[in-house]
C-alpha positions as CSV (number, residue, x, y, z in Angstrom):
1,X,-20.6,9.0,-11.7
2,X,-20.7,12.0,-14.0
3,X,-19.9,12.0,-17.7
4,X,-16.4,13.4,-17.3
5,X,-15.5,10.7,-14.8
6,X,-16.8,8.0,-17.1
7,X,-14.8,9.5,-20.0
8,X,-11.7,9.7,-17.9
9,X,-12.1,6.1,-16.8
10,X,-12.6,5.0,-20.4
11,X,-9.5,6.8,-21.3
12,X,-7.5,5.0,-18.6
13,X,-8.8,1.7,-19.8
14,X,-7.8,2.5,-23.4
15,X,-4.4,3.6,-22.3
16,X,-3.9,0.3,-20.4
17,X,-4.9,-1.6,-23.5
18,X,-2.6,0.3,-25.7
19,X,0.4,0.0,-23.4
20,X,-0.3,-3.7,-23.0
21,X,-0.3,-4.1,-26.8
22,X,3.0,-2.3,-27.0
23,X,4.6,-4.9,-24.7
24,X,4.3,-3.2,-21.3
25,X,3.1,-5.3,-18.3
26,X,0.6,-3.6,-16.0
27,X,-0.4,-5.4,-12.9
28,X,-4.0,-4.4,-12.7
29,X,-4.4,-5.9,-9.2
30,X,-1.8,-3.5,-7.8
31,X,-2.7,-0.5,-10.0
32,X,-5.3,2.1,-9.3
33,X,-7.1,3.4,-12.4
34,X,-8.9,6.1,-10.3
35,X,-6.7,8.6,-8.4
36,X,-6.6,8.3,-4.7
37,X,-5.5,10.7,-2.0
38,X,-4.7,7.9,0.5
39,X,-3.2,4.5,-0.3
40,X,-1.0,1.8,1.3
41,X,2.5,1.7,-0.4
42,X,5.2,-0.7,0.8
43,X,3.3,-1.2,4.0
44,X,3.0,2.4,4.9
45,X,-0.1,4.7,4.6
46,X,0.6,7.6,2.2
47,X,-1.7,10.5,2.7
48,X,-1.4,13.3,0.2
49,X,-3.9,15.5,1.9
50,X,-1.9,15.6,5.2
51,X,1.4,15.2,3.2
52,X,2.4,12.4,5.6
53,X,3.5,8.8,5.8
54,X,2.1,6.8,8.6
55,X,1.9,3.2,9.8
56,X,-1.4,1.5,9.4
57,X,-3.2,0.5,12.5
58,X,-2.9,-3.3,11.9
59,X,0.9,-3.0,11.7
60,X,0.9,-0.9,14.9
61,X,-1.0,-3.7,16.7
62,X,1.4,-6.4,15.4
63,X,4.3,-4.3,16.6
64,X,2.8,-3.8,20.1
65,X,2.1,-7.6,20.4
66,X,5.7,-8.4,19.3
67,X,7.2,-5.8,21.7
68,X,5.2,-7.2,24.6
69,X,6.2,-10.8,23.8
70,X,9.9,-9.7,23.7
71,X,9.6,-7.9,27.0
72,X,8.1,-11.1,28.6
73,X,11.0,-13.3,27.5
74,X,14.3,-13.8,29.2
75,X,16.1,-14.6,25.9
76,X,15.2,-13.4,22.4
77,X,16.3,-14.9,19.1
78,X,18.0,-12.9,16.4
79,X,15.2,-13.6,14.1
80,X,12.7,-12.0,16.5
81,X,14.9,-9.0,16.9
82,X,15.1,-8.6,13.1
83,X,11.3,-8.7,13.0
84,X,11.2,-5.9,15.6
85,X,13.6,-3.8,13.6
């Protein structure tokens, strides 16, 4: 990590400390102190390089499994249909 990166990271930590002292609540578990070009937001993959939203692979696999289980059943509950939607 170069000196400018370290200085920027120190600045972010200082900013978080000041905002916390002023009464703001910052959830550090959900926050990113270092900028990222790809992240998961509300269950979708946000990619600023490709300027696109996409569905993560694990969610795609869950959807495929649910779809296949629905197609195999004769009756489907409303709760299961809501999960599919």
